[in-house]
C-alpha positions as CSV (number, residue, x, y, z in Angstrom):
1,M,98.0,91.1,71.5
2,E,96.6,94.7,71.9
3,E,93.2,95.2,71.9
4,Q,91.8,97.8,69.5
5,P,88.3,99.7,70.2
6,I,85.7,99.3,67.3
7,D,83.2,102.1,66.9
8,I,80.3,100.4,66.2
9,P,77.3,98.8,68.8
10,C,77.7,95.2,69.7
11,P,75.7,93.1,67.1
12,I,74.3,90.8,70.0
13,C,73.6,93.2,72.9
14,K,73.7,96.7,71.0
15,E,75.9,98.4,73.9
16,E,78.3,100.7,72.6
17,G,81.9,101.3,72.8
18,Q,82.3,97.7,74.1
19,L,83.5,96.0,70.9
20,R,87.5,95.1,70.4
21,M,89.3,93.7,67.6
22,V,92.4,91.6,68.1
23,A,94.7,90.7,65.2
24,N,97.5,88.0,65.0
25,V,99.1,86.8,61.6
26,D,99.6,83.1,62.2
27,E,100.8,79.7,60.2
28,I,97.6,77.2,60.2
29,P,99.0,73.5,59.7
30,Y,98.0,72.8,56.2
31,F,96.5,76.1,55.1
32,G,99.6,78.2,54.9
33,E,99.8,81.9,56.7
34,H,96.8,83.6,57.6
35,T,95.8,86.5,59.4
36,Q,93.6,85.7,62.7
37,V,91.1,88.4,63.5
38,T,89.1,88.4,66.5
39,V,86.1,90.7,67.4
40,L,84.6,90.2,71.2
41,C,82.3,92.4,73.2
42,H,83.3,93.0,76.6
43,A,79.4,93.6,77.7
44,C,78.1,90.2,76.6
45,G,80.9,88.0,75.8
46,W,80.0,87.7,72.2
47,R,82.9,86.9,70.0
48,Q,83.9,85.9,66.4
49,T,87.0,84.8,64.9
50,D,88.0,85.3,61.2
51,F,91.0,83.5,59.4
52,I,91.8,85.6,56.2
53,P,94.5,84.0,54.1
54,A,97.8,86.0,53.6
55,E,97.3,85.2,49.5
56,G,94.5,86.4,47.5
57,K,92.3,83.8,46.6
58,K,89.7,83.4,43.6
59,S,86.2,82.2,43.8
60,G,86.3,78.2,43.6
61,A,84.7,74.7,43.9
62,W,86.4,72.1,45.4
63,S,84.9,68.4,45.1
64,L,86.3,64.8,46.5
65,I,84.4,61.5,45.7
66,L,84.2,59.3,48.8
67,D,85.5,55.9,47.8
68,S,87.0,54.9,50.7
69,P,86.9,55.2,54.6
70,Q,90.4,56.8,54.3
71,K,88.6,59.8,52.5
72,L,87.1,60.7,55.5
73,R,90.5,61.7,57.2
74,S,90.8,64.3,54.5
75,R,91.4,68.2,55.9
76,V,89.2,71.1,55.0
77,V,88.7,74.5,55.5
78,R,85.2,75.6,55.1
79,S,84.3,79.5,55.3
80,S,81.1,80.9,56.1
81,S,80.6,82.0,52.2
82,C,81.0,78.3,51.4
83,T,78.0,75.8,50.2
84,V,78.4,72.3,50.7
85,R,76.6,70.0,48.7
86,I,76.5,66.1,48.2
87,P,74.5,65.8,45.0
88,E,74.0,62.4,45.0
89,L,72.0,62.4,48.3
90,E,70.5,66.0,47.0
91,L,71.9,67.1,50.5
92,E,73.4,71.1,50.2
93,V,73.7,73.3,53.4
94,M,73.7,77.1,52.1
95,P,75.5,79.8,54.4
96,G,73.1,82.3,56.3
97,T,73.7,85.4,58.2
98,N,74.7,83.6,61.1
99,S,76.9,81.0,59.3
100,T,79.8,79.8,60.4
101,G,83.1,78.7,59.1
102,Y,85.4,76.0,60.6
103,V,88.8,73.6,60.1
104,S,87.8,70.2,60.4
105,N,88.0,67.1,58.0
106,V,85.3,65.4,55.7
107,E,84.1,63.1,58.9
108,G,83.5,66.4,60.5
109,V,81.7,67.7,57.5
110,L,79.4,64.4,57.3
111,N,78.7,64.7,61.0
112,R,77.2,68.2,60.6
113,F,75.0,66.8,58.1
114,V,73.9,64.2,60.5
115,E,73.2,66.8,63.2
116,I,70.5,68.5,60.6
117,I,69.1,65.1,59.7
118,N,68.6,64.2,63.1
119,M,67.0,67.7,63.8
120,V,64.6,67.5,61.0
121,R,63.8,63.7,61.8
122,R,63.0,64.7,65.5
123,D,60.5,67.1,64.1
124,V,58.9,64.6,62.1
125,E,58.6,62.3,65.0
126,R,57.0,65.3,67.2
127,E,54.4,66.1,64.4
128,I,53.5,62.3,64.8
129,T,52.9,62.2,68.4
130,L,50.7,65.2,67.9
131,D,48.9,63.8,65.6
132,S,48.7,60.3,66.9
133,E,45.3,59.9,66.3
134,N,45.6,60.2,62.3
135,D,47.7,57.9,60.2
136,N,49.9,60.2,58.1
137,P,51.7,58.3,55.2
138,E,53.7,61.4,54.5
139,H,55.2,61.5,57.6
140,L,56.2,57.8,57.7
141,N,57.6,58.3,54.1
142,S,59.6,61.1,55.6
143,L,61.1,59.0,58.3
144,A,62.1,56.4,55.7
145,T,64.0,58.8,53.7
146,L,65.8,60.4,56.4
147,D,66.7,57.1,57.8
148,S,68.3,56.1,54.3
149,L,69.8,59.5,54.1
150,L,71.3,58.8,57.5
151,T,72.7,55.0,56.7
152,S,73.9,56.7,53.1
153,I,76.3,58.8,55.2
154,Q,77.3,56.3,57.8
155,Q,78.5,53.9,55.2
156,A,80.4,56.6,53.7
157,G,83.4,55.5,51.7
158,D,82.7,51.8,51.9
159,E,79.1,50.6,50.9
160,S,78.3,53.9,50.1
161,V,80.2,56.2,47.6
162,F,79.1,59.7,46.9
163,T,81.1,63.3,46.3
164,V,81.0,66.1,49.1
165,E,81.6,69.6,46.9
166,F,82.5,72.8,48.6
167,L,81.4,76.0,46.5
168,D,83.2,79.3,47.8
169,P,82.4,82.5,46.2
170,H,85.6,84.0,48.0
171,G,87.6,81.3,47.3
172,H,88.5,80.9,51.0
173,S,87.3,77.1,51.4
174,M,89.4,74.0,50.3
175,I,89.6,70.3,50.7
176,L,93.0,68.9,51.2
177,D,93.4,65.5,49.3
178,E,95.6,64.4,46.6
179,D,91.9,63.1,44.8
180,A,90.5,66.5,45.4
181,S,89.8,68.4,42.2
182,A,89.2,72.1,42.3
183,R,87.9,74.6,39.5
184,E,86.4,78.1,39.3
185,L,83.0,79.0,40.0
186,T,80.8,79.7,36.7
187,D,79.0,83.1,36.4
188,E,75.9,81.4,36.8
189,E,77.1,79.9,40.1
190,L,78.6,83.2,41.3
191,E,75.1,84.7,40.7
192,E,73.1,81.9,42.7
193,L,75.4,81.4,45.7
194,P,75.0,83.3,49.0
195,I,78.2,84.5,50.0
196,G,77.1,84.4,54.1
197,P,77.7,86.7,56.9
198,D,80.0,89.5,56.8
199,P,82.6,89.4,57.9
200,V,83.5,85.6,57.4
201,V,83.8,83.7,60.6
202,F,86.0,80.4,61.7
203,S,86.0,78.2,64.3
204,S,88.5,75.2,65.0
205,D,87.0,71.8,64.8
206,D,88.3,68.7,64.5
207,A,86.0,65.1,64.3
208,S,87.8,62.2,65.8
């Protein structure tokens, strides 16, 4: 595949004349034909890959109730413009300027929530250590809440039943399960939802 120069500085190292773009049309299992566009910097090694669907997409929301362990294996594509929610647990991940999309399964989505919760938990434990002379009930309550969230996610589809929602203003996200529900986003949701970085970025990821 031929590399095409891009006449803008690298967003990471700011070097001029080092960005190249490679485009390739390919078939992604379960999701159809996509154009894979990769932008890379020959100076610092930075790279972004975007999978653009061949067919135009409307803004949309997908939801799936996790009421059996089998649902954890359901395939998903989450674009960098997609907000992921678990409403019953009051959890939400919104796209930021460095948001990255992925192709995975529901278990992979839940693992990302677990990583975030564990990161917050470590921060709380650090605060407790630094403030060891004072008993702060707020810290202990935070730990209890975080542990409860972890337990609920770890028991997903078994003792814990909840919903995973994908809300994507660009319509590039999808939950591939016969029980998944799809709908268009409302005008109010479109006004409130962030759209993530530009261009949209994906990385391939499979949870075990």
